C-alpha positions, 0 to 999 in steps of 0.5 A: 081635019085633026090628026089622030094620035099615034097611040089610041084606044077608042074604048078607053072611056068604056073600059075606064067606066067598067073598071069603076063599076067592077068589084074587087075580089073580096067584094065579088065573093061577098056579093055572091051565093055563099056556097059558091064563094066557099068553093073559091075559098077552098080553091085558094088553099091549093094555089101556091106560088113559088118563091121565083113566081112571087119574085117575078110578080113583085118585080112588075112596075107597070100598072095592070088593070084587069077586068074579069067577067066571071061566074061565081058558080063556074068551075073554071072560075072557081079554079082560076079566080084564086090564081088571079087573087094570088097574083094580085097579092104578090104584085103591087101593080095588078088590080082586078075588077070582077063582073058577074056574067049575067049582071053585065050582059053588054060587057059579056057580049063584048067579050064573047069567045067563039060567039059564046058567053064563056067565063072567065074572060079577062081584059088586060088594060094599061094604066091609061085604060088601053086594052093590051090583051084579052084571054079566056076561058081556059089555059092550054093545059086545061084544054089539052086534058079536056081534049084527051077526055072528050076526043081521045086518040083522034085528037093529038094534044101535044106534050102534056105535063103529067107528073106535075100538079095540074094547079101548078101548071095552070098557075104557071100558064097564067103567070106567063100571060101576065108576064107577057102583058107586063113586058108589053107595057114595060117596053111601050114607047109612050109609057117609057117616055112617060116614066123616063125608063 
């Protein structure tokens, strides 16, 4: 019996195939309902990266393929999709592909969260299409605000930033996730061997 390789992702072919099928940001918006696409365009105006954030994204050296199951109609996606676009523009190694949730039920089923079809859900993949991490559907600050509104004082939510712009907080939370993924890839033994670094 052949020995399995030390590094293996049995879904590599699946993720590679989905990446080929997905749409880049502009094509994704163009394929959707124009009234929803316009909401994304409006949200883009409110996503501002600091110089330090741009420098960090620009320093990434490992390819990061990202699958994003989305809903062009979804408020969370309207808020987060433009953040992803800003990251992609600031980095030469981040490459997104978008999928409309209802058009890809098999992928959505693979990426359910708490059993539900939530969006957006992102899957971070290495250059070889190995899964690095999944994340969705909202960041911690967004869930904290939601808990404050819906659960009130019965649910302590930790320290919440109140003085800063909510979009800026969410941008930083997503950037922290991307940086973590990049560092995982940057420190990956097989990738270090492949890239001689």
